[in-house]
N, C-alpha and C positions, 0 to 999 in steps of 0.2 A: 945643091946649094953651094955657093962659094963660101969660103971659110968665115969671112966677116959676117955675112948675113946669117949663116948657120949659128954662129956664136950669139949674134944679136937675138935671134929667135929663141935660142935655148935660155939665154939670160932673162929675157922678158917672160918666158914661160915659167922659169924658176921663181921670179919675183911674184908672178900671179899666184903660183901655188903657195908661196909664203904668206901672201895676203889672205888667201881663202882658207888654207888648212893649217899652216904653220907647223912647227915641230911638235906642238902639243895637241894638235887637232888633226890627226891623220885620217886617211880613208881606212876604215876597218873592213875586214872581209867576213862575210856571212854567206854561207851556202854558195861559195865561189863567186859572190857578187860584192863589189866594193860599195860600202855604205858611208856617206859623209858624216863627219862629226866635227862641228865647228866650235865646240866647247872644250875648254881646258878641263880635263877630268880632275885636276888638283884644285880647281877653283871652287869655292863655295859661295854662291851668290845669295845674299840675304833675302828673306821673304818679307815683303812689306805687309803691314797690317791692312788686310782687306775686309775686316769685319764690318766697316761702315759702308762698304760698297753694296748697294741693293741689287744691282744688275750689271752683268757684263754681256752686252750684245755684240757678237761678231757679225760683220756684214761681208758678203762675198757675192759672186756672180754665179750664173748657171751655164756659162759658155767657155769654160777652160778645163775640159777633161784632160787628165784624170784628177785634177786638183779640185775642181768644183763643177758639178753638173747635176741634172735631174736624172735619176735612175729610171728603170722601166716602170716603176710604180709611181713616179712623179715626186719622189722624195729627194731632198737635197743630199748629195753624197760626194765623196771624193777625199783625197789626201788631206786637203785643208780642213774639211769638215771633221774628219777623224782626229786631226792634230789639235784643233780647237777643243774638242771634247776631252782629249787626253790631257791637255794643259789644265783644263778646269778640274779634272779628276785629281791630278797631281797636286793642285793647290787646295783641294777639298772645298771647292766652291761650285761643284757641278750643278747644284740646284739653282744657282744664280745665273747660270750661263744660258744664252740663247744664240741661235745662228739664223740669220735672215738673208735671203737673196734679194739683191737689188740690181737694176741696170748699172752698168759700169760708170756712167756719167753722174750717178747719184751717190756713189760710195763716199767720196770725200765730203760731200755736203752733209751726209748722215753723221759723220764725226763732228763737223763744225757745229751743227745744230743740237747735238746731244742725242740724236735719234739712235746712235750706236756708240759703243766705247772702243771698238777695235775693228780694224779693216784687215782681212786676211785674204787677199786676192791678187798678189803679185804687183802691188803698186811700186813703180820704179823709185829707187832712192836717188834723188837728184838734189842739187842745191835748193831749188824751189820747193820740193816736197819736204826737205829737212827744215826749211824755214817755218813750215806750218804744221808739221807732224813730228812725233817722236817715234823712233823705230827700234824694234828689238834687234839683237844680233842676227845676222843671216842664219837660217836653218837649212837652206838648200840653194845650190846654184845650178843653173842649166848650162852644161858645157857645150862647146863646139866639138864635133867629131867628124872624122873621115869614115866613109864606108866604101867597100869595094866588093867585087864578085869573089866568091869562094874559090873559083878556079883561076883567078888572076895570077899571072906570073910576075911577082914584084920582087926585085932583087934586094931585099932588106926588110927589116921589121919596123923601121921608123919612117917618118914623113920624108926624110931625105931621099928615100927610094922612089918618091913620086916626081922627082926632078924631070921636067920636060913632058910630064904626063898631062892629059886632058882631065880636068877636074870640074864637075858640074857644081854650080852654086846658084842660089836664088837671087834674082836681080834686085838691087836696091836694099839688101838686108845688111845687118851688122856682120853677118857671116861672110858676105862678099868682101866687105872692107877688111875684116880680119884675115881672110885668105890672101888678099893682095898685099897686106902689110907684113905678114909673118912668113908667107911661103911664096917668095918672089920668083922662084924658078919653076913653078907649075904653070900650066896654061888654063886659066879660068874659062869655062864654058857657061854662059849665062842663060838661065831659064826663067820664064815668067810664071810657070805653074809647076808645083812639086811633082805632080803625077808624070809630067813630061820628063822631068829630071830623073825620076826613078825608072821610067821606061828606058831611058837612054843608058842608064847603068846596067839594067838587065840585058839590054841588047848589045852592050859592049861598045857603044859609040862614044862613051866617056870611060876613062879608066877608073875613076873614083868620083864620089860626091862628097861635099863638105857642107855641114849645116848644123842645125839644132839637135843636140844629142837626144832630147826627149822625142822629137818627131821621128828621128832616125830609129830610135829604139823600138817604137811601136810599129813602124813600117817594116823593119827587119823581121819582126815576129808575125807579120800579117800574112793572110792568104795571098794578097797581091804580090808580095815579095817572093813567095813560094820557095823560101829557104835559099834564095840565090846568093845572098850577100852577107857580109859581116862587118863589124866595126874594125877599124884599122888605126892603130896608134892613138895617141891622146890619152885622157881627155885634155882639152884646152880651155883655159879660163883667162879672161882679161876684163878687168873692171872698165878699162877705156872703151872696149867694144861691146861687152855683154852686161855691164852693170855689176852691182855689188852682191847680187843674189836676192833670194826671197826672204822678206821679213814681215813682221806684223806691225802695222802703223796704229798709233793712237793719237788723240788730241793732246796738246801740252797739259791741259788741266788734269789728264789722267796719267801723268808721267809715271806714277808708282806702278801702274800696270806693266810697264816695260820691264822693270826689275822683276816683278812677279812672273811674267811670261818667260824671261831669260832663265830665272831659277827653275821653272818647270821644264823648259826645253833641255837644260843641262841635266836635270834628274832623269828625264826620259831617255837621254843618251846613255846615262850610266846604267839604268836598269834594263835596257834592251827594248823598251817599248817603242822608241823612235825607229829602231831597226825593223821591228815587226811591221810598223806602218809603212815604212819605205818599201820593204819586200812585198807587202800586200799590193801596193799601187804601182810599183815599178819592178815587176818580177824579173825583167830582163836586165835591169840596171841601166844607169846612164853613164857610168864611169869605166 
């Protein structure tokens, strides 16, 4: 990278880190894996009075593993399911909590009609969604990552070492835009199917790949990867490209639930329960 572009990329990356983690919400290390914590440990979020709430029904989908899916017994499972239950347990309202799976296009309607009180399924935070919903603080963000072969000869530990290298990326994705915007000296190689991109990395026809850290994490530990490859540099976050992170959405009439959920998530970070859930569902880490 030339110096101005390198500085621009570093500056934007630092700004993104400040937005997501800040000096009071760093990545913590557990079992040699970095775990996110978006809550200021010094802040004490008040608990709203939820005694009059007769039910808190969370709605999610079954098609976003490992966040929410049907397990081998047909039961709803995943990180989001466990997180919802942990939040309810922390607020001492577990008996009032329910979790229901719906098709994606019915989730927001369930909040509007009162069929559900909370949506926990990765609804993007946008100006339109903010106009009709209230959101908790983000509890998890999905970073972009590079991956390369373990035997790759790269002269350096940072992304600058990929200057002039062929980097695979999925066509038409936010990750393609991010790669082109931030890493202008690499040579993007566009793929229409992830398995073709991963095969190219294994075969050495691309020097690295760039994409969603979640997808890459599970591929790197899969039999298909056969221990060929590893993460390289990063993680990278950008609200402009990747959004603000995962949050729980509620209808404005249930705005007190946002405060309650934020209180519970902060407590789960302090007492280590959030770390347990993260390591259970993301044993190889995303960061």
